[in-house]
C-alpha positions as CSV (number, residue, x, y, z in Angstrom):
1,X,-193.4,7.2,93.5
2,X,-193.7,5.2,90.3
3,X,-196.6,7.4,89.1
4,X,-194.4,10.5,89.1
5,X,-191.6,8.8,87.1
6,X,-194.2,7.7,84.6
7,X,-195.7,11.1,84.5
8,X,-192.3,12.7,83.9
9,X,-191.6,10.3,81.0
10,X,-195.1,11.0,79.6
11,X,-194.4,14.8,79.7
12,X,-190.9,14.3,78.1
13,X,-192.4,12.4,75.2
14,X,-195.3,14.8,74.8
15,X,-192.6,17.5,74.4
16,X,-190.6,15.5,71.8
17,X,-193.8,14.6,69.9
18,X,-194.8,18.3,69.8
19,X,-191.3,19.2,68.6
20,X,-191.8,16.9,65.7
21,X,-195.3,18.2,65.0
22,X,-194.1,21.8,65.1
23,X,-191.2,21.2,62.8
24,X,-192.6,18.8,60.2
25,X,-194.9,21.5,58.6
26,X,-192.0,23.9,58.5
27,X,-190.0,21.3,56.5
28,X,-193.1,20.9,54.2
29,X,-193.1,24.7,53.7
30,X,-189.4,24.7,52.8
31,X,-190.0,21.8,50.4
32,X,-192.9,23.5,48.8
33,X,-191.0,26.8,48.4
34,X,-187.9,24.8,47.1
35,X,-190.1,23.4,44.3
36,X,-190.5,27.0,43.0
37,X,-186.8,27.6,42.7
38,X,-184.4,27.0,39.8
39,X,-183.9,23.5,38.7
40,X,-180.4,23.3,40.3
41,X,-181.7,24.6,43.7
42,X,-184.7,22.3,43.4
43,X,-182.6,19.2,42.7
44,X,-180.4,20.0,45.7
45,X,-183.0,21.2,48.3
46,X,-185.7,18.7,47.4
47,X,-183.8,15.5,48.3
48,X,-182.2,17.1,51.4
49,X,-185.5,18.3,52.8
50,X,-187.1,14.9,52.0
51,X,-184.3,13.2,53.9
52,X,-184.6,15.6,56.9
53,X,-188.4,15.1,57.0
54,X,-188.0,11.3,56.9
55,X,-185.6,11.3,59.8
56,X,-187.7,13.7,61.9
57,X,-190.8,11.7,61.2
58,X,-189.6,8.2,61.8
59,X,-186.8,8.8,64.4
60,X,-188.4,11.4,66.6
61,X,-192.1,12.1,65.9
62,X,-193.6,8.6,65.5
63,X,-191.6,7.0,68.4
64,X,-192.6,10.0,70.6
65,X,-196.3,9.5,69.8
66,X,-196.0,5.8,70.7
67,X,-194.1,6.5,73.9
68,X,-196.5,9.3,74.9
69,X,-199.4,6.9,74.6
70,X,-197.6,4.1,76.5
71,X,-196.7,6.4,79.5
72,X,-200.1,8.2,79.3
73,X,-202.0,4.9,79.6
74,X,-199.6,3.7,82.2
75,X,-200.5,6.8,84.3
76,X,-204.2,6.1,83.8
77,X,-203.6,2.5,84.9
78,X,-201.9,3.8,88.0
79,X,-204.6,6.4,88.7
80,X,-207.8,5.1,87.1
81,X,-209.9,7.9,88.8
82,X,-208.4,10.3,86.2
83,X,-210.8,8.8,83.7
84,X,-213.7,10.3,85.6
85,X,-212.4,13.8,85.6
86,X,-214.2,16.2,83.2
87,X,-210.9,17.9,82.2
88,X,-209.4,14.5,81.3
89,X,-212.4,13.6,79.1
90,X,-212.0,17.0,77.4
91,X,-208.3,16.4,77.0
92,X,-209.1,13.1,75.2
93,X,-211.1,15.1,72.7
94,X,-208.0,17.3,72.0
95,X,-205.8,14.3,72.0
96,X,-208.1,12.8,69.2
97,X,-207.7,16.0,67.3
98,X,-203.9,15.8,67.7
99,X,-203.8,12.2,66.5
100,X,-205.8,13.2,63.4
101,X,-203.4,16.1,62.9
102,X,-200.5,13.7,63.2
103,X,-202.1,11.2,60.7
104,X,-202.7,14.1,58.2
105,X,-199.1,15.1,58.5
106,X,-198.2,11.5,57.7
107,X,-200.3,11.7,54.6
108,X,-198.6,15.0,53.6
109,X,-195.2,13.3,54.2
110,X,-196.1,10.5,51.8
111,X,-197.2,13.1,49.2
112,X,-193.9,14.9,49.7
113,X,-192.0,11.7,49.3
114,X,-193.9,10.9,46.1
115,X,-193.6,14.6,44.9
116,X,-197.3,15.0,44.8
117,X,-197.7,17.6,47.6
118,X,-200.0,20.2,46.2
119,X,-200.5,22.5,49.2
120,X,-199.3,26.1,49.0
121,X,-196.8,27.4,51.5
122,X,-199.5,29.8,52.8
123,X,-201.9,27.0,53.5
124,X,-199.1,25.0,55.2
125,X,-198.3,28.0,57.4
126,X,-201.9,28.0,58.7
127,X,-201.8,24.2,59.1
128,X,-198.6,24.6,61.1
129,X,-200.6,26.4,63.8
130,X,-203.0,23.6,64.6
131,X,-200.6,21.9,66.9
132,X,-200.0,25.2,68.7
133,X,-203.7,25.7,69.4
134,X,-204.0,22.0,70.7
135,X,-201.0,22.5,72.9
136,X,-202.5,25.6,74.5
137,X,-205.8,23.7,75.1
138,X,-204.1,20.7,76.7
139,X,-201.8,22.7,78.9
140,X,-204.7,24.8,80.2
141,X,-206.8,21.7,80.8
142,X,-204.0,19.9,82.6
143,X,-203.0,22.8,84.8
144,X,-206.3,24.5,85.6
145,X,-208.5,21.4,85.7
146,X,-211.5,23.3,86.9
147,X,-214.6,23.6,84.8
148,X,-214.4,27.4,84.8
149,X,-210.6,27.6,84.4
150,X,-210.3,25.7,81.2
151,X,-213.2,27.8,79.7
152,X,-211.0,30.9,80.1
153,X,-208.1,28.9,78.7
154,X,-210.2,27.9,75.6
155,X,-211.3,31.5,75.2
156,X,-207.6,32.4,75.2
157,X,-207.0,29.8,72.5
158,X,-209.6,31.3,70.3
159,X,-207.9,34.7,70.8
160,X,-204.6,33.1,70.0
161,X,-206.0,31.6,66.9
162,X,-207.2,35.0,65.8
163,X,-203.8,36.5,66.5
164,X,-202.0,33.7,64.6
165,X,-204.2,34.3,61.6
166,X,-203.5,38.0,61.7
167,X,-199.8,37.3,62.0
168,X,-199.8,34.8,59.1
169,X,-201.7,37.3,56.8
170,X,-199.3,40.1,57.8
171,X,-196.3,37.9,57.0
172,X,-197.8,37.0,53.7
173,X,-198.3,40.7,52.8
174,X,-194.8,41.4,53.9
175,X,-193.3,38.7,51.7
176,X,-195.4,39.8,48.7
177,X,-194.2,43.4,49.3
178,X,-190.5,42.1,49.3
179,X,-191.2,40.2,46.1
180,X,-190.7,36.8,47.7
181,X,-194.1,35.5,46.6
């Protein structure tokens, strides 16, 4: 019974962690684009977006990461045989990628705070999709668990990546056409 409560809490904090990871690059995009506006707009939007980012990062995203790990390791403590499962070992690879993504976002947050963020909004839009791809991979692994099942899931992720890139390029062309870029 305890295992299922721990698993539920793990999933809840994974969801809140991903919410933060999905939203933080959007705030970076808004901040980058605000820096290209008039001085008045820039002076209003810049501090507001920096404050929103700080709150999201330190009140939701970082605590969610920590709690995800606490409940995840607790689950593994309760069911150590999970360590031996191939799907779990592959999931750890994606988890490592996600942690690196999180740490890079922290570095970008510091740059934003110091007004030294040099990424373009287009580059940030592409960066924003990394968490989506990892989420798909982890969900397919956790649900399908079979060696052949996750292969199809990963193939779908590659297809998703291609579709996301096409969508980002199309949106950029649309914004250029409208005169927003």
